[in-house]
PDB file with one MODEL, atoms N, CA, C and O in Angstrom:
MODEL        1
ATOM      1  N   MET A   1      23.991  -1.965  78.694  1.00  0.00           N
ATOM      2  CA  MET A   1      24.307  -1.921  77.288  1.00  0.00           C
ATOM      3  C   MET A   1      25.816  -2.016  77.096  1.00  0.00           C
ATOM      4  O   MET A   1      26.566  -1.389  77.845  1.00  0.00           O
ATOM      5  N   PRO A   2      26.292  -2.804  76.083  1.00  0.00           N
ATOM      6  CA  PRO A   2      27.733  -2.959  75.891  1.00  0.00           C
ATOM      7  C   PRO A   2      28.395  -1.643  75.488  1.00  0.00           C
ATOM      8  O   PRO A   2      27.776  -0.781  74.865  1.00  0.00           O
ATOM      9  N   THR A   3      29.638  -1.514  75.851  1.00  0.00           N
ATOM     10  CA  THR A   3      30.413  -0.337  75.489  1.00  0.00           C
ATOM     11  C   THR A   3      30.846  -0.453  74.034  1.00  0.00           C
ATOM     12  O   THR A   3      31.253  -1.524  73.585  1.00  0.00           O
ATOM     13  N   GLU A   4      30.759   0.646  73.303  1.00  0.00           N
ATOM     14  CA  GLU A   4      31.186   0.686  71.913  1.00  0.00           C
ATOM     15  C   GLU A   4      32.688   0.440  71.838  1.00  0.00           C
ATOM     16  O   GLU A   4      33.459   1.107  72.528  1.00  0.00           O
ATOM     17  N   GLN A   5      33.114  -0.516  71.000  1.00  0.00           N
ATOM     18  CA  GLN A   5      34.527  -0.863  70.906  1.00  0.00           C
ATOM     19  C   GLN A   5      35.147  -0.475  69.570  1.00  0.00           C
ATOM     20  O   GLN A   5      36.337  -0.707  69.361  1.00  0.00           O
ATOM     21  N   ARG A   6      34.377   0.104  68.669  1.00  0.00           N
ATOM     22  CA  ARG A   6      34.905   0.474  67.363  1.00  0.00           C
ATOM     23  C   ARG A   6      35.840   1.666  67.491  1.00  0.00           C
ATOM     24  O   ARG A   6      35.625   2.564  68.305  1.00  0.00           O
ATOM     25  N   LYS A   7      36.888   1.655  66.664  1.00  0.00           N
ATOM     26  CA  LYS A   7      37.838   2.764  66.649  1.00  0.00           C
ATOM     27  C   LYS A   7      37.313   3.925  65.820  1.00  0.00           C
ATOM     28  O   LYS A   7      37.696   5.074  66.039  1.00  0.00           O
ATOM     29  N   SER A   8      36.424   3.620  64.855  1.00  0.00           N
ATOM     30  CA  SER A   8      35.858   4.639  63.970  1.00  0.00           C
ATOM     31  C   SER A   8      34.331   4.576  64.033  1.00  0.00           C
ATOM     32  O   SER A   8      33.748   3.500  64.166  1.00  0.00           O
ATOM     33  N   ALA A   9      33.705   5.724  63.937  1.00  0.00           N
ATOM     34  CA  ALA A   9      32.239   5.782  63.981  1.00  0.00           C
ATOM     35  C   ALA A   9      31.635   5.157  62.730  1.00  0.00           C
ATOM     36  O   ALA A   9      32.192   5.257  61.637  1.00  0.00           O
ATOM     37  N   ARG A  10      30.480   4.507  62.909  1.00  0.00           N
ATOM     38  CA  ARG A  10      29.739   3.950  61.779  1.00  0.00           C
ATOM     39  C   ARG A  10      28.978   5.053  61.062  1.00  0.00           C
ATOM     40  O   ARG A  10      28.502   6.009  61.673  1.00  0.00           O
ATOM     41  N   LYS A  11      28.878   4.890  59.737  1.00  0.00           N
ATOM     42  CA  LYS A  11      28.084   5.814  58.930  1.00  0.00           C
ATOM     43  C   LYS A  11      27.041   4.980  58.200  1.00  0.00           C
ATOM     44  O   LYS A  11      27.403   4.129  57.388  1.00  0.00           O
ATOM     45  N   PRO A  12      25.743   5.202  58.468  1.00  0.00           N
ATOM     46  CA  PRO A  12      24.722   4.450  57.746  1.00  0.00           C
ATOM     47  C   PRO A  12      24.757   4.818  56.262  1.00  0.00           C
ATOM     48  O   PRO A  12      24.763   6.000  55.916  1.00  0.00           O
ATOM     49  N   ILE A  13      24.781   3.803  55.376  1.00  0.00           N
ATOM     50  CA  ILE A  13      24.778   4.114  53.943  1.00  0.00           C
ATOM     51  C   ILE A  13      23.685   3.357  53.197  1.00  0.00           C
ATOM     52  O   ILE A  13      23.188   3.851  52.185  1.00  0.00           O
ATOM     53  N   ASN A  14      23.298   2.179  53.663  1.00  0.00           N
ATOM     54  CA  ASN A  14      22.201   1.408  53.084  1.00  0.00           C
ATOM     55  C   ASN A  14      22.250   1.404  51.553  1.00  0.00           C
ATOM     56  O   ASN A  14      21.345   1.910  50.890  1.00  0.00           O
ATOM     57  N   THR A  15      23.317   0.828  51.010  1.00  0.00           N
ATOM     58  CA  THR A  15      23.528   0.796  49.566  1.00  0.00           C
ATOM     59  C   THR A  15      23.821  -0.624  49.096  1.00  0.00           C
ATOM     60  O   THR A  15      24.151  -1.490  49.905  1.00  0.00           O
ATOM     61  N   ALA A  16      23.705  -0.860  47.820  1.00  0.00           N
ATOM     62  CA  ALA A  16      23.980  -2.180  47.260  1.00  0.00           C
ATOM     63  C   ALA A  16      25.482  -2.416  47.156  1.00  0.00           C
ATOM     64  O   ALA A  16      26.250  -1.500  46.862  1.00  0.00           O
ATOM     65  N   GLY A  17      25.882  -3.650  47.400  1.00  0.00           N
ATOM     66  CA  GLY A  17      27.259  -4.078  47.236  1.00  0.00           C
ATOM     67  C   GLY A  17      27.268  -5.431  46.567  1.00  0.00           C
ATOM     68  O   GLY A  17      26.213  -6.017  46.328  1.00  0.00           O
ATOM     69  N   PHE A  18      28.459  -5.936  46.261  1.00  0.00           N
ATOM     70  CA  PHE A  18      28.574  -7.253  45.647  1.00  0.00           C
ATOM     71  C   PHE A  18      29.801  -7.937  46.220  1.00  0.00           C
ATOM     72  O   PHE A  18      30.848  -7.313  46.396  1.00  0.00           O
ATOM     73  N   LEU A  19      29.667  -9.222  46.509  1.00  0.00           N
ATOM     74  CA  LEU A  19      30.753 -10.005  47.094  1.00  0.00           C
ATOM     75  C   LEU A  19      31.413 -10.869  46.035  1.00  0.00           C
ATOM     76  O   LEU A  19      30.747 -11.461  45.186  1.00  0.00           O
ATOM     77  N   PHE A  20      32.763 -10.930  46.105  1.00  0.00           N
ATOM     78  CA  PHE A  20      33.553 -11.751  45.201  1.00  0.00           C
ATOM     79  C   PHE A  20      34.529 -12.602  46.014  1.00  0.00           C
ATOM     80  O   PHE A  20      35.078 -12.143  47.015  1.00  0.00           O
ATOM     81  N   ALA A  21      34.738 -13.842  45.576  1.00  0.00           N
ATOM     82  CA  ALA A  21      35.769 -14.694  46.169  1.00  0.00           C
ATOM     83  C   ALA A  21      37.135 -14.172  45.706  1.00  0.00           C
ATOM     84  O   ALA A  21      37.208 -13.379  44.767  1.00  0.00           O
ATOM     85  N   PHE A  22      38.206 -14.610  46.354  1.00  0.00           N
ATOM     86  CA  PHE A  22      39.543 -14.153  45.986  1.00  0.00           C
ATOM     87  C   PHE A  22      39.919 -14.508  44.554  1.00  0.00           C
ATOM     88  O   PHE A  22      40.717 -13.808  43.932  1.00  0.00           O
ATOM     89  N   ASP A  23      39.344 -15.600  44.022  1.00  0.00           N
ATOM     90  CA  ASP A  23      39.649 -15.995  42.639  1.00  0.00           C
ATOM     91  C   ASP A  23      38.816 -15.215  41.620  1.00  0.00           C
ATOM     92  O   ASP A  23      38.904 -15.484  40.422  1.00  0.00           O
ATOM     93  N   GLY A  24      38.010 -14.251  42.079  1.00  0.00           N
ATOM     94  CA  GLY A  24      37.193 -13.437  41.194  1.00  0.00           C
ATOM     95  C   GLY A  24      35.796 -13.979  40.972  1.00  0.00           C
ATOM     96  O   GLY A  24      34.966 -13.316  40.351  1.00  0.00           O
ATOM     97  N   HIS A  25      35.523 -15.182  41.472  1.00  0.00           N
ATOM     98  CA  HIS A  25      34.206 -15.797  41.320  1.00  0.00           C
ATOM     99  C   HIS A  25      33.167 -14.981  42.094  1.00  0.00           C
ATOM    100  O   HIS A  25      33.378 -14.682  43.269  1.00  0.00           O
ATOM    101  N   PRO A  26      32.042 -14.613  41.453  1.00  0.00           N
ATOM    102  CA  PRO A  26      31.015 -13.843  42.163  1.00  0.00           C
ATOM    103  C   PRO A  26      30.309 -14.686  43.226  1.00  0.00           C
ATOM    104  O   PRO A  26      29.929 -15.830  42.973  1.00  0.00           O
ATOM    105  N   ILE A  27      30.141 -14.117  44.400  1.00  0.00           N
ATOM    106  CA  ILE A  27      29.393 -14.766  45.481  1.00  0.00           C
ATOM    107  C   ILE A  27      27.945 -14.305  45.432  1.00  0.00           C
ATOM    108  O   ILE A  27      27.029 -15.110  45.593  1.00  0.00           O
ATOM    109  N   GLY A  28      27.737 -13.023  45.213  1.00  0.00           N
ATOM    110  CA  GLY A  28      26.380 -12.511  45.090  1.00  0.00           C
ATOM    111  C   GLY A  28      26.215 -11.124  45.666  1.00  0.00           C
ATOM    112  O   GLY A  28      27.134 -10.583  46.282  1.00  0.00           O
ATOM    113  N   PRO A  29      25.038 -10.546  45.466  1.00  0.00           N
ATOM    114  CA  PRO A  29      24.772  -9.199  45.954  1.00  0.00           C
ATOM    115  C   PRO A  29      24.555  -9.177  47.463  1.00  0.00           C
ATOM    116  O   PRO A  29      24.209 -10.185  48.079  1.00  0.00           O
ATOM    117  N   CYS A  30      24.768  -8.006  48.030  1.00  0.00           N
ATOM    118  CA  CYS A  30      24.503  -7.798  49.451  1.00  0.00           C
ATOM    119  C   CYS A  30      24.013  -6.373  49.631  1.00  0.00           C
ATOM    120  O   CYS A  30      24.041  -5.568  48.699  1.00  0.00           O
ATOM    121  N   GLN A  31      23.569  -6.075  50.830  1.00  0.00           N
ATOM    122  CA  GLN A  31      23.182  -4.720  51.204  1.00  0.00           C
ATOM    123  C   GLN A  31      24.202  -4.249  52.242  1.00  0.00           C
ATOM    124  O   GLN A  31      24.426  -4.925  53.246  1.00  0.00           O
ATOM    125  N   VAL A  32      24.811  -3.101  52.001  1.00  0.00           N
ATOM    126  CA  VAL A  32      25.756  -2.519  52.952  1.00  0.00           C
ATOM    127  C   VAL A  32      24.957  -1.572  53.826  1.00  0.00           C
ATOM    128  O   VAL A  32      24.534  -0.509  53.371  1.00  0.00           O
ATOM    129  N   LYS A  33      24.747  -1.953  55.084  1.00  0.00           N
ATOM    130  CA  LYS A  33      23.915  -1.161  55.994  1.00  0.00           C
ATOM    131  C   LYS A  33      24.665   0.028  56.580  1.00  0.00           C
ATOM    132  O   LYS A  33      24.128   1.133  56.652  1.00  0.00           O
ATOM    133  N   ASP A  34      25.898  -0.202  56.994  1.00  0.00           N
ATOM    134  CA  ASP A  34      26.711   0.894  57.501  1.00  0.00           C
ATOM    135  C   ASP A  34      28.176   0.571  57.281  1.00  0.00           C
ATOM    136  O   ASP A  34      28.548  -0.578  57.041  1.00  0.00           O
ATOM    137  N   VAL A  35      29.001   1.609  57.367  1.00  0.00           N
ATOM    138  CA  VAL A  35      30.430   1.460  57.096  1.00  0.00           C
ATOM    139  C   VAL A  35      31.210   2.386  58.021  1.00  0.00           C
ATOM    140  O   VAL A  35      30.715   3.435  58.433  1.00  0.00           O
ATOM    141  N   SER A  36      32.430   1.984  58.337  1.00  0.00           N
ATOM    142  CA  SER A  36      33.361   2.824  59.085  1.00  0.00           C
ATOM    143  C   SER A  36      34.721   2.676  58.416  1.00  0.00           C
ATOM    144  O   SER A  36      34.854   1.935  57.442  1.00  0.00           O
ATOM    145  N   ALA A  37      35.709   3.358  58.917  1.00  0.00           N
ATOM    146  CA  ALA A  37      37.047   3.244  58.336  1.00  0.00           C
ATOM    147  C   ALA A  37      37.581   1.820  58.458  1.00  0.00           C
ATOM    148  O   ALA A  37      38.391   1.390  57.637  1.00  0.00           O
ATOM    149  N   GLY A  38      37.139   1.094  59.467  1.00  0.00           N
ATOM    150  CA  GLY A  38      37.682  -0.238  59.716  1.00  0.00           C
ATOM    151  C   GLY A  38      36.843  -1.405  59.257  1.00  0.00           C
ATOM    152  O   GLY A  38      37.323  -2.539  59.262  1.00  0.00           O
ATOM    153  N   GLY A  39      35.575  -1.165  58.850  1.00  0.00           N
ATOM    154  CA  GLY A  39      34.742  -2.287  58.457  1.00  0.00           C
ATOM    155  C   GLY A  39      33.340  -1.868  58.067  1.00  0.00           C
ATOM    156  O   GLY A  39      33.059  -0.692  57.835  1.00  0.00           O
ATOM    157  N   ALA A  40      32.457  -2.878  58.001  1.00  0.00           N
ATOM    158  CA  ALA A  40      31.093  -2.617  57.560  1.00  0.00           C
ATOM    159  C   ALA A  40      30.148  -3.677  58.108  1.00  0.00           C
ATOM    160  O   ALA A  40      30.575  -4.738  58.565  1.00  0.00           O
ATOM    161  N   ARG A  41      28.858  -3.369  58.051  1.00  0.00           N
ATOM    162  CA  ARG A  41      27.805  -4.350  58.371  1.00  0.00           C
ATOM    163  C   ARG A  41      27.046  -4.616  57.089  1.00  0.00           C
ATOM    164  O   ARG A  41      26.509  -3.702  56.464  1.00  0.00           O
ATOM    165  N   LEU A  42      27.008  -5.891  56.705  1.00  0.00           N
ATOM    166  CA  LEU A  42      26.379  -6.314  55.461  1.00  0.00           C
ATOM    167  C   LEU A  42      25.179  -7.191  55.753  1.00  0.00           C
ATOM    168  O   LEU A  42      25.106  -7.830  56.803  1.00  0.00           O
ATOM    169  N   VAL A  43      24.242  -7.219  54.826  1.00  0.00           N
ATOM    170  CA  VAL A  43      23.127  -8.158  54.873  1.00  0.00           C
ATOM    171  C   VAL A  43      23.221  -8.991  53.600  1.00  0.00           C
ATOM    172  O   VAL A  43      23.287  -8.449  52.497  1.00  0.00           O
ATOM    173  N   HIS A  44      23.227 -10.317  53.763  1.00  0.00           N
ATOM    174  CA  HIS A  44      23.315 -11.237  52.626  1.00  0.00           C
ATOM    175  C   HIS A  44      22.323 -12.366  52.848  1.00  0.00           C
ATOM    176  O   HIS A  44      22.162 -12.840  53.972  1.00  0.00           O
ATOM    177  N   SER A  45      21.659 -12.799  51.784  1.00  0.00           N
ATOM    178  CA  SER A  45      20.603 -13.814  51.913  1.00  0.00           C
ATOM    179  C   SER A  45      21.124 -15.144  52.455  1.00  0.00           C
ATOM    180  O   SER A  45      20.376 -15.872  53.108  1.00  0.00           O
ATOM    181  N   ILE A  46      22.370 -15.471  52.202  1.00  0.00           N
ATOM    182  CA  ILE A  46      22.949 -16.713  52.736  1.00  0.00           C
ATOM    183  C   ILE A  46      24.198 -16.368  53.557  1.00  0.00           C
ATOM    184  O   ILE A  46      25.288 -16.872  53.287  1.00  0.00           O
ATOM    185  N   ALA A  47      24.024 -15.515  54.546  1.00  0.00           N
ATOM    186  CA  ALA A  47      25.144 -15.008  55.345  1.00  0.00           C
ATOM    187  C   ALA A  47      25.989 -16.121  55.951  1.00  0.00           C
ATOM    188  O   ALA A  47      27.202 -15.967  56.088  1.00  0.00           O
ATOM    189  N   ASP A  48      25.368 -17.235  56.314  1.00  0.00           N
ATOM    190  CA  ASP A  48      26.116 -18.334  56.924  1.00  0.00           C
ATOM    191  C   ASP A  48      27.055 -19.017  55.941  1.00  0.00           C
ATOM    192  O   ASP A  48      27.989 -19.703  56.357  1.00  0.00           O
ATOM    193  N   GLU A  49      26.820 -18.840  54.628  1.00  0.00           N
ATOM    194  CA  GLU A  49      27.633 -19.496  53.612  1.00  0.00           C
ATOM    195  C   GLU A  49      28.707 -18.595  53.013  1.00  0.00           C
ATOM    196  O   GLU A  49      29.504 -19.049  52.192  1.00  0.00           O
ATOM    197  N   VAL A  50      28.740 -17.346  53.405  1.00  0.00           N
ATOM    198  CA  VAL A  50      29.763 -16.425  52.905  1.00  0.00           C
ATOM    199  C   VAL A  50      31.102 -16.849  53.510  1.00  0.00           C
ATOM    200  O   VAL A  50      31.182 -17.088  54.715  1.00  0.00           O
ATOM    201  N   PRO A  51      32.169 -16.946  52.680  1.00  0.00           N
ATOM    202  CA  PRO A  51      33.466 -17.375  53.210  1.00  0.00           C
ATOM    203  C   PRO A  51      34.034 -16.403  54.241  1.00  0.00           C
ATOM    204  O   PRO A  51      33.598 -15.255  54.332  1.00  0.00           O
ATOM    205  N   LYS A  52      34.993 -16.866  55.003  1.00  0.00           N
ATOM    206  CA  LYS A  52      35.617 -16.065  56.069  1.00  0.00           C
ATOM    207  C   LYS A  52      36.298 -14.802  55.510  1.00  0.00           C
ATOM    208  O   LYS A  52      36.307 -13.763  56.169  1.00  0.00           O
ATOM    209  N   GLU A  53      36.859 -14.891  54.312  1.00  0.00           N
ATOM    210  CA  GLU A  53      37.479 -13.735  53.668  1.00  0.00           C
ATOM    211  C   GLU A  53      36.982 -13.629  52.234  1.00  0.00           C
ATOM    212  O   GLU A  53      36.768 -14.642  51.568  1.00  0.00           O
ATOM    213  N   PHE A  54      36.799 -12.400  51.762  1.00  0.00           N
ATOM    214  CA  PHE A  54      36.272 -12.148  50.424  1.00  0.00           C
ATOM    215  C   PHE A  54      36.520 -10.688  50.069  1.00  0.00           C
ATOM    216  O   PHE A  54      37.044  -9.922  50.878  1.00  0.00           O
ATOM    217  N   PHE A  55      36.140 -10.311  48.853  1.00  0.00           N
ATOM    218  CA  PHE A  55      36.201  -8.918  48.428  1.00  0.00           C
ATOM    219  C   PHE A  55      34.794  -8.344  48.395  1.00  0.00           C
ATOM    220  O   PHE A  55      33.857  -9.007  47.949  1.00  0.00           O
ATOM    221  N   LEU A  56      34.645  -7.108  48.871  1.00  0.00           N
ATOM    222  CA  LEU A  56      33.396  -6.365  48.811  1.00  0.00           C
ATOM    223  C   LEU A  56      33.563  -5.253  47.789  1.00  0.00           C
ATOM    224  O   LEU A  56      34.495  -4.454  47.881  1.00  0.00           O
ATOM    225  N   SER A  57      32.668  -5.199  46.820  1.00  0.00           N
ATOM    226  CA  SER A  57      32.686  -4.142  45.825  1.00  0.00           C
ATOM    227  C   SER A  57      31.512  -3.201  46.078  1.00  0.00           C
ATOM    228  O   SER A  57      30.376  -3.633  46.270  1.00  0.00           O
ATOM    229  N   LEU A  58      31.815  -1.918  46.074  1.00  0.00           N
ATOM    230  CA  LEU A  58      30.771  -0.904  46.219  1.00  0.00           C
ATOM    231  C   LEU A  58      30.519  -0.174  44.909  1.00  0.00           C
ATOM    232  O   LEU A  58      29.624   0.666  44.827  1.00  0.00           O
ATOM    233  N   SER A  59      31.306  -0.490  43.879  1.00  0.00           N
ATOM    234  CA  SER A  59      31.119   0.158  42.585  1.00  0.00           C
ATOM    235  C   SER A  59      30.377  -0.772  41.635  1.00  0.00           C
ATOM    236  O   SER A  59      30.447  -1.993  41.771  1.00  0.00           O
ATOM    237  N   ARG A  60      29.688  -0.207  40.701  1.00  0.00           N
ATOM    238  CA  ARG A  60      28.910  -1.003  39.754  1.00  0.00           C
ATOM    239  C   ARG A  60      29.797  -1.879  38.864  1.00  0.00           C
ATOM    240  O   ARG A  60      29.404  -2.989  38.506  1.00  0.00           O
ATOM    241  N   ASN A  61      30.985  -1.393  38.505  1.00  0.00           N
ATOM    242  CA  ASN A  61      31.849  -2.155  37.606  1.00  0.00           C
ATOM    243  C   ASN A  61      32.743  -3.158  38.342  1.00  0.00           C
ATOM    244  O   ASN A  61      33.430  -3.950  37.697  1.00  0.00           O
ATOM    245  N   GLY A  62      32.746  -3.138  39.670  1.00  0.00           N
ATOM    246  CA  GLY A  62      33.516  -4.099  40.452  1.00  0.00           C
ATOM    247  C   GLY A  62      34.995  -3.799  40.550  1.00  0.00           C
ATOM    248  O   GLY A  62      35.740  -4.597  41.117  1.00  0.00           O
ATOM    249  N   ARG A  63      35.449  -2.669  40.015  1.00  0.00           N
ATOM    250  CA  ARG A  63      36.883  -2.354  40.071  1.00  0.00           C
ATOM    251  C   ARG A  63      37.319  -1.831  41.434  1.00  0.00           C
ATOM    252  O   ARG A  63      38.474  -2.013  41.817  1.00  0.00           O
ATOM    253  N   VAL A  64      36.426  -1.190  42.170  1.00  0.00           N
ATOM    254  CA  VAL A  64      36.758  -0.691  43.507  1.00  0.00           C
ATOM    255  C   VAL A  64      36.326  -1.751  44.508  1.00  0.00           C
ATOM    256  O   VAL A  64      35.133  -1.977  44.712  1.00  0.00           O
ATOM    257  N   ARG A  65      37.301  -2.397  45.130  1.00  0.00           N
ATOM    258  CA  ARG A  65      37.011  -3.495  46.056  1.00  0.00           C
ATOM    259  C   ARG A  65      37.783  -3.312  47.344  1.00  0.00           C
ATOM    260  O   ARG A  65      38.857  -2.711  47.367  1.00  0.00           O
ATOM    261  N   ARG A  66      37.215  -3.844  48.422  1.00  0.00           N
ATOM    262  CA  ARG A  66      37.901  -3.890  49.719  1.00  0.00           C
ATOM    263  C   ARG A  66      37.996  -5.344  50.141  1.00  0.00           C
ATOM    264  O   ARG A  66      37.015  -6.085  50.068  1.00  0.00           O
ATOM    265  N   ARG A  67      39.165  -5.747  50.578  1.00  0.00           N
ATOM    266  CA  ARG A  67      39.338  -7.098  51.099  1.00  0.00           C
ATOM    267  C   ARG A  67      38.745  -7.121  52.502  1.00  0.00           C
ATOM    268  O   ARG A  67      39.030  -6.241  53.314  1.00  0.00           O
ATOM    269  N   CYS A  68      37.918  -8.131  52.788  1.00  0.00           N
ATOM    270  CA  CYS A  68      37.189  -8.203  54.055  1.00  0.00           C
ATOM    271  C   CYS A  68      37.422  -9.535  54.751  1.00  0.00           C
ATOM    272  O   CYS A  68      37.685 -10.559  54.121  1.00  0.00           O
ATOM    273  N   GLN A  69      37.318  -9.482  56.069  1.00  0.00           N
ATOM    274  CA  GLN A  69      37.353 -10.682  56.909  1.00  0.00           C
ATOM    275  C   GLN A  69      36.124 -10.624  57.819  1.00  0.00           C
ATOM    276  O   GLN A  69      35.850  -9.596  58.438  1.00  0.00           O
ATOM    277  N   VAL A  70      35.391 -11.733  57.894  1.00  0.00           N
ATOM    278  CA  VAL A  70      34.197 -11.789  58.732  1.00  0.00           C
ATOM    279  C   VAL A  70      34.605 -11.691  60.204  1.00  0.00           C
ATOM    280  O   VAL A  70      35.461 -12.442  60.672  1.00  0.00           O
ATOM    281  N   ALA A  71      33.980 -10.755  60.926  1.00  0.00           N
ATOM    282  CA  ALA A  71      34.216 -10.592  62.365  1.00  0.00           C
ATOM    283  C   ALA A  71      33.101 -11.255  63.169  1.00  0.00           C
ATOM    284  O   ALA A  71      33.344 -11.804  64.244  1.00  0.00           O
ATOM    285  N   TRP A  72      31.869 -11.200  62.637  1.00  0.00           N
ATOM    286  CA  TRP A  72      30.723 -11.814  63.307  1.00  0.00           C
ATOM    287  C   TRP A  72      29.599 -12.045  62.297  1.00  0.00           C
ATOM    288  O   TRP A  72      29.573 -11.438  61.226  1.00  0.00           O
ATOM    289  N   ARG A  73      28.672 -12.931  62.659  1.00  0.00           N
ATOM    290  CA  ARG A  73      27.476 -13.228  61.861  1.00  0.00           C
ATOM    291  C   ARG A  73      26.296 -13.317  62.817  1.00  0.00           C
ATOM    292  O   ARG A  73      26.414 -13.893  63.899  1.00  0.00           O
ATOM    293  N   ALA A  74      25.159 -12.751  62.424  1.00  0.00           N
ATOM    294  CA  ALA A  74      23.954 -12.823  63.256  1.00  0.00           C
ATOM    295  C   ALA A  74      22.713 -12.564  62.413  1.00  0.00           C
ATOM    296  O   ALA A  74      22.543 -11.464  61.888  1.00  0.00           O
ATOM    297  N   LYS A  75      21.848 -13.554  62.276  1.00  0.00           N
ATOM    298  CA  LYS A  75      20.530 -13.413  61.620  1.00  0.00           C
ATOM    299  C   LYS A  75      20.608 -12.711  60.265  1.00  0.00           C
ATOM    300  O   LYS A  75      19.880 -11.746  60.035  1.00  0.00           O
ATOM    301  N   GLY A  76      21.459 -13.167  59.380  1.00  0.00           N
ATOM    302  CA  GLY A  76      21.564 -12.586  58.049  1.00  0.00           C
ATOM    303  C   GLY A  76      22.510 -11.412  57.944  1.00  0.00           C
ATOM    304  O   GLY A  76      22.847 -10.993  56.836  1.00  0.00           O
ATOM    305  N   ASP A  77      22.948 -10.870  59.065  1.00  0.00           N
ATOM    306  CA  ASP A  77      23.923  -9.780  59.062  1.00  0.00           C
ATOM    307  C   ASP A  77      25.329 -10.359  59.163  1.00  0.00           C
ATOM    308  O   ASP A  77      25.554 -11.400  59.781  1.00  0.00           O
ATOM    309  N   ILE A  78      26.269  -9.652  58.537  1.00  0.00           N
ATOM    310  CA  ILE A  78      27.677 -10.027  58.608  1.00  0.00           C
ATOM    311  C   ILE A  78      28.458  -8.776  58.974  1.00  0.00           C
ATOM    312  O   ILE A  78      28.370  -7.760  58.285  1.00  0.00           O
ATOM    313  N   GLY A  79      29.216  -8.847  60.049  1.00  0.00           N
ATOM    314  CA  GLY A  79      30.111  -7.756  60.405  1.00  0.00           C
ATOM    315  C   GLY A  79      31.484  -8.082  59.828  1.00  0.00           C
ATOM    316  O   GLY A  79      32.015  -9.164  60.077  1.00  0.00           O
ATOM    317  N   VAL A  80      32.069  -7.156  59.059  1.00  0.00           N
ATOM    318  CA  VAL A  80      33.372  -7.417  58.463  1.00  0.00           C
ATOM    319  C   VAL A  80      34.358  -6.332  58.854  1.00  0.00           C
ATOM    320  O   VAL A  80      33.993  -5.181  59.093  1.00  0.00           O
ATOM    321  N   ARG A  81      35.623  -6.737  58.910  1.00  0.00           N
ATOM    322  CA  ARG A  81      36.696  -5.754  59.081  1.00  0.00           C
ATOM    323  C   ARG A  81      37.456  -5.691  57.766  1.00  0.00           C
ATOM    324  O   ARG A  81      37.658  -6.709  57.104  1.00  0.00           O
ATOM    325  N   PHE A  82      37.872  -4.499  57.398  1.00  0.00           N
ATOM    326  CA  PHE A  82      38.640  -4.321  56.171  1.00  0.00           C
ATOM    327  C   PHE A  82      40.090  -4.716  56.443  1.00  0.00           C
ATOM    328  O   PHE A  82      40.663  -4.369  57.476  1.00  0.00           O
ATOM    329  N   ILE A  83      40.669  -5.450  55.491  1.00  0.00           N
ATOM    330  CA  ILE A  83      42.044  -5.903  55.607  1.00  0.00           C
ATOM    331  C   ILE A  83      42.878  -5.131  54.602  1.00  0.00           C
ATOM    332  O   ILE A  83      42.535  -5.073  53.421  1.00  0.00           O
ATOM    333  N   ALA A  84      43.962  -4.543  55.058  1.00  0.00           N
ATOM    334  CA  ALA A  84      44.840  -3.789  54.162  1.00  0.00           C
ATOM    335  C   ALA A  84      45.530  -4.748  53.200  1.00  0.00           C
ATOM    336  O   ALA A  84      45.901  -5.862  53.571  1.00  0.00           O
ATOM    337  N   THR A  85      45.695  -4.301  51.965  1.00  0.00           N
ATOM    338  CA  THR A  85      46.440  -5.078  50.981  1.00  0.00           C
ATOM    339  C   THR A  85      47.797  -4.446  50.805  1.00  0.00           C
ATOM    340  O   THR A  85      48.037  -3.345  51.301  1.00  0.00           O
ATOM    341  N   HIS A  86      48.692  -5.122  50.105  1.00  0.00           N
ATOM    342  CA  HIS A  86      50.037  -4.602  49.914  1.00  0.00           C
ATOM    343  C   HIS A  86      50.065  -3.288  49.134  1.00  0.00           C
ATOM    344  O   HIS A  86      51.004  -2.503  49.268  1.00  0.00           O
ATOM    345  N   SER A  87      49.034  -3.050  48.319  1.00  0.00           N
ATOM    346  CA  SER A  87      48.986  -1.829  47.528  1.00  0.00           C
ATOM    347  C   SER A  87      48.430  -0.645  48.300  1.00  0.00           C
ATOM    348  O   SER A  87      48.451   0.476  47.792  1.00  0.00           O
ATOM    349  N   GLU A  88      47.924  -0.863  49.534  1.00  0.00           N
ATOM    350  CA  GLU A  88      47.348   0.233  50.334  1.00  0.00           C
ATOM    351  C   GLU A  88      48.418   0.899  51.169  1.00  0.00           C
ATOM    352  O   GLU A  88      48.128   1.841  51.907  1.00  0.00           O
TER     353      GLU A  88
ENDMDL
END
């Protein structure tokens, strides 16, 4: 079995999220399966078509967002790492 390489432990949350392009254009809903300080595992119906970088919103109004970069894709799952913004 591979050795765990994450710096932070995953926390299962299994909650709804929403993806947005950098220009604010909605990409669509997703399921957030787990999250850590450094990233998350998402499920999206068209995971292969999600851009390399996007915003993930966990709030209903879309004001709370995390900038994400795709780390891996596998069978509808997307592993993302959170990217710090200048305001963080």
